C-alpha positions as CSV (number, residue, x, y, z in Angstrom):
1,M,-12.8,-12.0,18.1
2,R,-12.5,-8.5,16.7
3,Q,-9.2,-8.2,14.6
4,I,-6.6,-5.9,14.4
5,T,-5.5,-3.8,11.7
6,K,-2.6,-1.5,11.5
7,A,-5.0,1.1,11.8
8,E,-5.1,0.1,15.6
9,K,-1.5,-0.6,15.4
10,G,-0.7,2.3,13.1
11,A,2.4,-3.8,5.0
12,S,3.4,-6.3,4.5
13,G,4.4,-5.7,1.0
14,F,7.9,-6.8,-0.2
15,S,8.9,-10.2,1.4
16,E,12.8,-9.3,1.5
17,P,15.0,-6.6,2.4
18,A,14.0,-3.7,0.5
19,L,17.3,-2.3,0.8
20,G,20.5,-3.9,-0.1
21,C,22.2,-5.8,3.1
22,R,23.7,-8.7,2.9
23,M,22.4,-11.1,6.1
24,P,24.4,-14.7,5.8
25,T,23.8,-17.0,8.3
26,V,26.8,-17.4,10.2
27,P,27.7,-20.9,11.3
28,G,26.5,-21.5,14.9
29,E,23.5,-19.0,14.8
30,A,20.5,-20.7,15.7
31,S,18.0,-17.9,16.2
32,M,17.9,-14.3,15.8
33,R,19.2,-13.4,19.4
34,D,22.1,-15.2,18.1
35,V,22.5,-13.3,14.7
36,L,22.2,-9.9,17.0
37,R,24.6,-10.8,19.3
38,N,26.9,-11.5,16.6
39,M,26.3,-8.3,15.0
40,L,26.3,-6.3,18.5
41,H,29.7,-7.7,19.4
42,Y,31.4,-5.2,16.9
43,G,29.1,-2.1,18.0
44,D,25.7,-0.7,18.0
45,L,23.6,-1.4,15.5
46,S,21.2,1.2,13.8
47,F,17.2,0.9,14.6
48,R,17.1,0.8,10.7
49,D,19.6,-1.9,10.1
50,F,18.1,-3.9,13.0
51,M,14.6,-3.7,11.4
52,E,16.0,-5.0,8.5
53,L,17.6,-8.1,10.3
54,A,14.4,-8.6,12.6
55,L,11.9,-8.3,9.3
56,Y,13.9,-10.0,6.7
57,H,16.7,-12.1,7.8
58,P,16.4,-15.2,5.0
59,E,16.2,-17.9,8.0
60,F,14.9,-15.9,11.3
61,G,13.5,-12.8,9.8
62,Y,9.6,-12.3,10.7
63,Y,8.7,-12.4,7.1
64,A,10.9,-15.9,6.7
65,R,8.6,-17.6,9.1
66,S,6.2,-20.4,7.8
67,Q,3.2,-19.2,8.7
68,N,1.6,-16.1,7.3
69,P,1.9,-13.1,9.4
70,V,-1.3,-11.8,7.8
71,G,-4.8,-13.1,8.6
72,K,-7.7,-13.4,11.1
73,G,-5.6,-16.1,12.8
74,A,-2.2,-14.2,12.5
75,D,-0.8,-11.2,13.7
76,Y,-3.2,-8.6,12.2
77,V,-5.4,-8.3,8.9
78,T,-5.2,-6.1,6.1
79,A,-7.8,-4.3,4.4
80,P,-8.5,-7.2,1.6
81,L,-8.9,-9.7,4.1
82,L,-11.0,-7.9,6.5
83,S,-13.8,-7.8,4.2
84,P,-14.5,-8.9,0.7
85,V,-15.8,-5.4,0.0
86,F,-12.3,-3.9,-0.2
87,S,-11.4,-5.7,-3.7
88,F,-15.2,-5.5,-4.9
89,A,-14.9,-1.7,-5.0
90,L,-11.1,-1.8,-6.5
91,S,-12.6,-4.3,-8.9
92,N,-15.0,-1.1,-9.7
93,L,-12.1,1.1,-10.4
94,V,-10.4,-1.8,-12.6
95,R,-13.7,-2.0,-14.8
96,E,-13.7,1.9,-14.9
97,F,-10.0,2.0,-16.2
98,V,-10.6,-1.1,-18.6
99,S,-13.7,0.6,-20.1
100,R,-11.7,3.9,-20.7
101,C,-8.6,2.0,-22.7
102,E,-11.0,0.3,-24.7
103,G,-9.3,-2.0,-27.3
104,V,-5.8,-1.4,-25.7
105,L,-4.1,-4.4,-23.5
106,C,-4.3,-3.7,-19.8
107,S,-2.0,-4.8,-17.1
108,I,-3.4,-4.6,-13.6
109,V,-0.3,-4.9,-11.2
110,D,-0.3,-5.6,-7.3
111,I,2.9,-4.4,-6.3
112,G,4.5,-6.2,-2.9
113,C,1.2,-8.7,-3.6
114,G,2.2,-10.9,-0.5
115,D,0.1,-14.3,-1.0
116,G,-1.4,-12.5,-4.2
117,G,-5.0,-12.7,-2.2
118,L,-5.8,-9.4,-3.5
119,I,-5.0,-9.7,-7.3
120,E,-6.8,-13.0,-7.4
121,S,-9.8,-11.7,-5.7
122,I,-9.9,-8.7,-8.5
123,A,-8.9,-11.5,-11.4
124,R,-11.8,-13.9,-10.8
125,G,-14.6,-11.5,-11.9
126,E,-15.2,-11.2,-16.0
127,W,-12.6,-9.4,-18.1
128,P,-12.0,-9.1,-21.5
129,D,-8.9,-11.0,-22.9
130,S,-7.2,-7.5,-23.4
131,V,-7.3,-7.6,-19.4
132,R,-4.1,-9.6,-17.8
133,F,-3.6,-9.3,-14.1
134,F,0.1,-9.6,-12.3
135,G,1.6,-9.8,-8.7
136,V,4.9,-8.4,-8.1
137,D,6.6,-9.6,-5.2
138,R,10.2,-10.3,-3.9
139,S,9.5,-13.7,-2.5
140,L,6.7,-15.6,-3.8
141,E,6.9,-18.7,-1.5
142,R,3.2,-17.9,-0.3
143,V,1.7,-17.2,-3.6
144,D,-1.4,-19.9,-4.6
145,C,-1.1,-19.4,-8.5
146,G,-4.6,-18.7,-10.3
147,E,-5.6,-16.1,-12.4
148,A,-2.9,-13.9,-12.2
149,T,0.8,-14.4,-13.3
150,Y,3.8,-13.4,-10.4
151,V,7.2,-12.1,-11.1
152,R,9.4,-10.7,-8.6
153,T,10.5,-7.5,-10.1
154,L,9.0,-4.6,-12.1
155,G,11.5,-5.2,-15.2
156,E,10.0,-8.7,-15.5
157,L,6.3,-7.1,-16.4
158,P,5.5,-6.2,-20.0
159,R,5.2,-2.6,-21.1
160,D,2.9,-2.6,-23.8
161,G,-0.5,-1.2,-23.5
162,V,-1.3,0.5,-20.5
163,Q,-1.0,-0.3,-16.7
164,L,-2.9,-0.1,-13.1
165,F,-0.4,-0.3,-10.5
166,L,-2.0,-1.1,-7.0
167,S,0.1,-1.0,-3.7
168,N,-1.6,-2.0,-0.4
169,E,0.5,-1.3,2.7
170,L,3.5,-1.9,0.9
171,Y,5.6,1.2,1.8
172,D,4.8,0.9,5.8
173,A,6.9,-2.0,5.6
174,F,10.3,-0.7,4.6
175,P,13.1,-0.5,7.0
176,F,12.8,3.3,8.4
177,A,15.2,5.1,11.1
178,R,14.2,6.4,14.3
179,L,14.8,10.1,14.8
180,V,14.8,12.5,17.4
181,R,15.5,16.2,18.0
182,R,18.3,17.1,20.3
183,G,18.9,20.7,20.8
184,E,20.6,22.1,17.2
185,H,21.0,18.3,15.6
186,V,18.8,15.5,14.4
187,H,20.0,12.3,16.7
188,E,19.5,8.7,15.2
189,L,18.6,5.7,17.9
190,W,20.6,2.7,17.4
191,V,20.4,-0.3,19.3
192,K,22.8,-1.9,21.8
193,E,23.1,-4.9,23.8
194,R,23.5,-4.1,27.9
195,D,24.0,-7.1,30.0
196,G,22.2,-9.3,27.7
197,V,19.3,-7.1,26.9
198,L,18.6,-5.1,24.0
199,D,18.4,-1.6,24.4
200,W,18.3,2.1,22.8
201,A,21.5,4.3,22.2
202,E,21.6,7.6,20.4
203,H,24.1,8.9,17.8
204,E,24.1,12.1,15.9
205,A,22.2,11.3,12.6
206,P,24.2,11.7,9.3
207,P,23.4,14.5,7.1
208,L,21.3,12.5,5.2
209,Y,18.6,13.0,7.9
210,D,19.4,16.6,8.4
211,D,18.8,17.4,4.8
212,Y,15.8,15.2,4.6
213,F,14.0,17.6,7.0
214,A,15.8,21.1,5.6
215,E,14.6,19.8,1.6
216,R,11.2,19.6,3.1
217,G,11.0,22.5,5.3
218,I,10.4,20.5,8.1
219,E,11.8,21.5,11.9
220,L,11.2,18.9,14.4
221,A,10.6,20.1,18.1
222,E,13.0,19.9,20.7
223,G,12.8,16.0,22.1
224,Q,10.4,15.1,18.9
225,F,10.7,11.7,17.4
226,A,10.3,10.8,13.7
227,D,10.2,7.7,11.4
228,V,11.9,8.1,8.2
229,S,12.7,5.9,5.1
230,P,14.7,7.5,2.4
231,E,13.6,4.6,0.4
232,W,9.7,5.7,0.3
233,E,10.5,8.5,-2.3
234,A,13.1,6.4,-4.5
235,F,11.3,3.1,-4.7
236,H,8.0,5.3,-5.9
237,A,10.2,6.8,-8.1
238,D,11.1,3.8,-9.7
239,V,7.6,2.5,-10.2
240,A,6.4,6.1,-11.7
241,R,9.4,5.9,-14.1
242,F,8.2,2.3,-15.0
243,L,5.1,3.6,-15.8
244,R,4.2,5.0,-19.6
245,R,0.9,5.1,-19.5
246,G,-1.7,4.5,-16.7
247,L,-2.7,5.0,-13.2
248,I,-0.8,4.4,-9.8
249,V,-2.8,3.9,-6.8
250,T,-1.3,3.7,-3.4
251,I,-2.9,2.5,-0.1
252,D,-1.0,2.8,3.1
253,Y,-0.8,4.3,6.3
254,G,0.2,7.9,6.4
255,Y,-0.2,11.4,6.1
256,P,1.1,14.2,4.2
257,A,4.6,15.6,5.8
258,D,3.0,18.5,7.4
259,K,0.4,15.9,9.3
260,L,2.9,13.2,9.6
261,F,5.6,15.5,11.6
262,H,3.1,17.4,13.5
263,P,5.1,18.6,16.9
264,R,2.0,17.9,19.1
265,A,-0.1,15.1,17.5
266,R,2.8,13.0,16.4
267,R,5.1,14.0,19.2
268,F,7.0,10.1,19.5
269,G,6.5,9.1,16.1
270,T,4.4,6.5,14.6
271,A,6.6,3.4,14.9
272,A,4.6,0.5,16.2
273,A,5.2,-3.9,16.5
274,Y,2.2,-6.3,16.1
275,A,2.1,-9.7,17.2
276,G,-0.9,-12.0,18.1
277,Q,-3.6,-9.4,17.7
278,R,-1.7,-6.9,19.8
279,V,-0.2,-3.5,19.2
280,S,3.1,-2.6,21.0
281,R,5.6,0.3,21.2
282,D,8.4,-2.3,22.4
283,L,10.3,-2.3,19.1
284,L,12.8,-4.1,20.6
285,A,11.1,-6.7,22.3
286,N,11.3,-10.6,20.5
287,P,12.9,-9.9,17.7
288,G,11.9,-11.7,14.3
289,E,8.3,-12.2,16.1
290,Q,6.8,-9.4,15.7
291,D,6.1,-7.0,12.6
292,L,7.6,-3.5,12.7
293,T,6.1,-0.4,11.0
294,A,5.8,3.3,10.6
295,H,3.4,5.5,8.8
296,V,4.5,7.0,5.3
297,N,5.3,10.3,4.2
298,F,2.7,10.4,1.4
299,S,4.6,13.9,0.1
300,D,7.3,12.0,-0.6
301,L,5.6,9.5,-2.6
302,E,3.5,12.4,-4.4
303,R,6.8,14.5,-5.4
304,A,8.5,11.4,-6.7
305,G,5.7,10.7,-8.8
306,A,5.5,14.5,-10.0
307,R,9.3,14.3,-10.9
308,E,8.8,11.1,-13.1
309,G,5.8,13.0,-15.0
310,A,3.0,11.5,-12.7
311,T,-0.4,14.0,-12.2
312,T,-1.5,13.5,-8.6
313,L,-5.5,13.0,-9.1
314,F,-6.4,11.9,-5.5
315,L,-5.0,12.0,-2.0
316,D,-7.4,11.7,0.8
317,R,-8.6,9.3,3.2
318,L,-9.6,5.3,2.0
319,A,-13.1,5.9,3.1
320,R,-14.0,8.6,0.8
321,F,-11.9,6.6,-2.0
322,L,-14.3,3.3,-1.3
323,L,-17.3,5.4,-1.2
324,S,-16.6,6.9,-4.5
325,L,-16.0,3.6,-5.8
326,G,-19.5,2.2,-4.9
327,I,-18.6,0.2,-2.2
328,T,-21.9,0.2,-0.6
329,N,-23.4,-1.6,-3.5
330,H,-22.1,-4.7,-2.3
331,E,-24.6,-7.1,-0.5
332,L,-23.2,-6.5,3.1
333,F,-24.3,-3.1,2.9
334,R,-28.1,-3.9,2.2
335,P,-30.6,-3.1,4.8
336,V,-31.1,-6.2,7.1
337,H,-34.9,-6.3,6.3
338,E,-33.8,-7.7,2.7
339,L,-31.4,-10.4,3.5
340,T,-32.6,-13.8,3.9
341,I,-31.1,-15.8,7.4
342,E,-32.0,-19.4,7.3
343,S,-30.4,-20.0,10.6
344,P,-28.8,-18.4,13.9
345,E,-25.4,-19.4,12.8
346,Q,-25.8,-18.1,9.7
347,G,-27.2,-14.6,11.3
348,M,-24.1,-14.7,13.4
349,A,-21.5,-14.9,10.7
350,L,-23.6,-12.3,8.7
351,M,-23.6,-9.5,11.1
352,E,-19.9,-10.2,11.8
353,A,-19.2,-9.9,8.5
354,R,-21.4,-6.3,7.9
355,E,-19.6,-5.0,10.8
356,E,-16.2,-5.7,8.9
357,A,-17.2,-4.1,5.9
358,R,-18.4,-1.2,7.8
359,R,-14.8,-0.8,9.5
360,L,-13.9,0.4,6.0
361,V,-16.2,3.1,5.9
362,L,-17.1,4.2,9.1
363,P,-15.8,7.0,10.7
364,D,-13.6,5.0,13.4
365,G,-12.8,2.6,11.1
366,I,-9.7,1.5,9.6
367,G,-10.8,3.6,6.1
368,E,-10.3,7.2,8.0
369,E,-6.5,6.0,9.1
370,M,-5.2,5.2,5.7
371,R,-4.6,6.9,2.8
372,V,-4.9,6.7,-0.9
373,L,-2.7,8.5,-3.5
374,V,-3.7,8.2,-7.1
375,Q,-1.3,9.6,-10.0
376,A,-1.7,9.2,-13.7
377,K,0.3,9.3,-16.4
378,N,-0.9,10.1,-20.0
379,V,-4.3,9.2,-19.5
380,A,-7.4,11.5,-18.7
381,L,-6.9,13.3,-15.8
382,D,-10.5,14.4,-14.9
383,G,-13.9,12.2,-14.9
384,W,-12.7,9.7,-12.2
385,P,-15.3,8.5,-10.1
386,F,-12.7,9.1,-7.0
387,Q,-12.6,12.9,-7.9
388,T,-16.2,13.5,-7.3
389,N,-16.7,15.4,-3.9
390,Q,-13.4,15.4,-2.7
391,M,-12.2,17.2,0.3
């Protein structure tokens, strides 16, 4: 079966709230429905707070479930799990980075590492003793420790030497507000309970969101929806501030602001829900049992890095980035006549693996939907392979 990615839905990064809300379980609450019913008894709940509960409640939240939601047999598949060619290409970047820092301690860090699959795949290569690998995630229950060291916060990482920070589908897992333009004002979507069923309500948005659009010179059209998380910019600023010397490579679903908030192309925003290899726009259905996500404003990330002294070297499609890193040198891209196939079963498996690899670089695949932002601090600003033929 063809696996659904967030391109066909639209992060799984940190496995606990990126925000600071406390969500203890109240006695008598046996399900997410009970939690929400108790919360809604006191009034409507902003969608941002609803999402935080639905995804990150410590007992009933989507990411608190015992089964991993990410994988070919789960709700959706991410690029590292789609094909080994993804980590192959990133390993080429790591080699380039290490070669430029010869004799200096190098820390390769996956922020929002989930189960650690990506950083472990990279770490299994042959590396000098000066190269260290780390995974950062607020919840490490699913991590199968191997070559990398795992910590819960950036502050636990060593700051000596140079760092290459990676994140893959991290920011699109941050709780966000759903907003809509009504006349001269921006309204925020809230959640209420009506006759035992979750439904939408609108409240005038707080000044925070009016300021968000005004500061960026964005004017939503009448009736246009938008999905916004102020934490995108705040967290990226924290990462860039922590970095003293090295690269930040951010891979996620999203666009620069002018495309993300285009009044015709994305009139209804980008929010979507995923469960069982299916995508839905019913964000209130089955809370705690489906993933919720929205595309990221890459202009926020770029600006946050710049404020902390990071220079943007690349902002473009994932496919272009991976091609520049030599992804097609992997054996899955070799011509069929050069391959040895010993059985029909092996041939079928190989065909499927080749198709999944191509989805990362073909025009209609995941590589066209995702974006990559590379920012640098106190390292060479030119000569990197991803800067070749950038559009």
